[in-house]
N, C-alpha and C positions, 0 to 999 in steps of 0.2 A: 529402196523401192524403185523399180524401173519405171520409165515413162510409159504413158498410154500408147499402145501400138498405133502407128499411123494408119489411117483408113484410106482406102482408094478414093480417087476423085469421084464424087457423086453429085447429082443435081441438088439444088437447094431444097426443092420440094420432093419429098420421098413418096413412096407408094402409100395409098390410104392405110394399108395394114401397118406399115412402119410408123406413119404419122400417129395412128391411134395408140400404138404400143408406147411410143415415147411420151405422148400426152398423158397416158395413164401413169407412167413411171414418174413424170415430173410432178403430177398431183400427189402421188404417194410420198415423194420427197418432202413436199410442202407440208403434208399432213404429219409426217414424222417430226418435223421441226416444231409444229404447233403442239404436238403431244409432249415433246420434251420440255417445252416452255411451262408445262403444268407441274413439273417436278418440284420446283422450290415451294416450300410450305411457309407462307408468310402469315403469322398469327394476327398481324395487323391489317390483313386484307379486308376490304369492305364486305359486309354481309351480302351473300348472293353472288359474289364475283366468281368463285370457283364453279358454281352451277352454270352461270352465263357462259363462261369460257368452255366448259364441257359441252354445253349445247351447241356452241359455235363449232366445236370440233366434230360433233355428230353431223352437223349440216355439211361440213367438208367431207366427212366419210360418206354421206349419202351421194355427194357429187362424184366421189371416187368410184362408188358402185355403178353410177350411170356411165362413167368412162370405161369401167371394166366391161359393161354390157356392150358398148360400142366396139371396143377392141375385140371382144369375143365374136361379135357379128362379122367384123372384118375378117376374122380368121375362119369363118364358115360355121361357127357354132350355131346350131338350130335353136329355135324358140323352145322346142321340147327339151333340149339339153339344158338350156338356161333355166327352164322351169324346174327340172330335176335337181339342178344345183342349188336352187333357192327353196325347194319344198313347197312350191305353189303350182297352180295349174298353168298350162301353156297360155290360155287366154288371159289369165291374170298377169303373167309376165309380159305378154305383148301389150296389154293395156297400160302397164306401168312404165315401160321403157321404149315403146315403139316411137313415141314422139321425139325422144332424145336422139334416136338413130336417124330419123327422118331429118331433124334439124341439122345434124352433123353432115348428112349428105347434101342438103341444100346450101350449106356454108362452104362446100368445096372439099370436105373430108381432109382438111389440113389443120395443123396446130395454129398457124399464123396466117393472116390475110395475105393476098398476093403481093401487096405493096410493102409488106413488112421487111425490115432488114435482118430479122432474126432467122436463124437456120435451125431446122429440126435436128440436123446432123450435129451441129455445134452443141445443142442441148444434150444429145445422147452422149457425146464425148465428155461433157462436164459431169453428167450423172455417172459415167464410168468411174471418174476420179472420186466422186463422193462415196460411191459404194466401196471402192478399193480402200479408201481411207478409214472406213469403219472397222476393217479387220484385214490384217496383212495377208490372211489366207484367201481373201476374196480375189476373184479374177480381175485383171486390169481392164478388161473390156466387156464386163458382164452385160451391159445394156446394148452397146453398139454391135457386138458380135452376133446378136440375134436378128439384126435387121436384114431384110432382103437386099437392100442397097449394098451391103457388105458381102453377103453370101452369094448373091447372083447379080453382080454389077452389069453384066451384059444385057439384063432384062430392062434396063432403065429406059431405053428408047421406046420399046413397046408399051411400057407402063405410061410413059408421057403421052403417047398418042391416044391411049384409051382414056386417060384423064382429060385430055383436051376435048375429046368427043363428049364425055359426060358433062364437062363444064359448059359446053355449048348448049346442051339440052337443058341444063339447069337454068341457064340465062334465058332461054326461050320460055321456060316454065314461069320464071319470075315475072316476065313481061305479061304473059297470059293471066297470071294471078292478079296483076294490077288491073288489067282490062276487065277481069271477072268482078273485082270489087266495084269498079266504076259502073259496070252493067247492072250489078245487083242494086247499087244505090239508085240508079235511074229507075229500075223496076219498082223499088220501094216507094219512091216519090210518086210515080204514076199510080200505084196502088193506094197510097195514103190519100192522094188527091181525088180519088174516084174517077180517074181518067176513063175514056171510052174503052170498051172491051178490046177493040182492034189494036189500040196502042199497047195495051198490056200483053196481048197475045204476041205481038212483034218483039216486045222486050223479053218475054220468056223464051222465044225461039233464039234470040241472041245469046241468052244465058246457056241454052242447050248446046248451041254450036261451040261456044267457048269451052264448056265442060267436055265436049267430045274431043276437041283438040288437046286438052290437058290429059285426058285418058290415053290418047295415042302417044303422047310424049312420055308418059310414065311407062308405057309398054316398051318403048325404045330404050328407056333407061335400064330395064331388066337385062338387056344385052350389054349395055355399056358399063353397068355396075352389078354384075351377077351376084356379088357377095350380099347385096342388099335387095335382091330381087323380090323377096317376100314383101318388104315395105313398099316397093314400087307397084307391085300387083295390087296390094290393098288400096293404095292411093288411086290407082286406075279404076278399081271397082267402085270406090266412093264417087269418083267423077262420073262414071257411067250411071250410077244410081241417081245422081243429080240430073243427068240428061233425061232419064226416064220420067223423073218427077216433074221437071220443067215442061216436057212435052205433054204429059198427061194433064197438067193444069192448064196448058195452053189450049188443048182440045176442049176441056171443060168450059173455059171462058168463051171460046169460039162458038160452042153449042148454045151457050146462054145468049150470045149476041145474035145468033140466028133466030132464036126463039122469041126474043124481045119484040121485034116488029110484028110477028104474028099475034102475040098477045095484045099489043096495042091496037092492032087492026080489029081484032075480035071485040075488044072493049068499045071501040068506036061505033060498032054497028048495033050496040044494044040500045 
């Protein structure tokens, strides 16, 4: 058996599409090992053990499906196409897996964290060998040969620049999300304590301003991460809905605050 062909020099972090593909392949390998572990039939096995292990395998399979959806979305597969593949509606497919895709994007669209010593490319090369060892007729580079880093090595610089821009936007989003949580907690305290209307109105306007910034950042992300544009537009729309809700409630409280002195004055003249 010949050695695995040497791959050209590539960055440690690959394109999001490559990262998602290798992540899916790695999980599939782990699932295959767990399935093979079920082959021995032990008559002395504790009652229920086989069922528990089969259910654990099903959970792993569900995670593989989630990773398949992420890899498909990175390749440009639409939600309508995903729905067609699963026999459910587009809305149902989106509701089931959009959160997984959004979480993948928020975590940098990589298999490993930035400070990890692991390399996605090294994982791909190991999986090449695993697959080749299963059958001598299998390709020696079945996993790595499909990676953009191998097929189009010249595109690495452009991909790195795009990823850097997206990472910066996600960092800003994370900071805004923290501020939003703090602002909401402050609003809730004011509301629960029955604070004056003016203070609550100001708190709602702060929430609206933060949601407005968040919506704008998600719109920017549609350009930085066009493969996930649908997810980012939906997130932007949710933020804009919150802006409208915050401001409408602020207007309602402000109107009540203006009406209160008039009512009090009227009662005082009776």
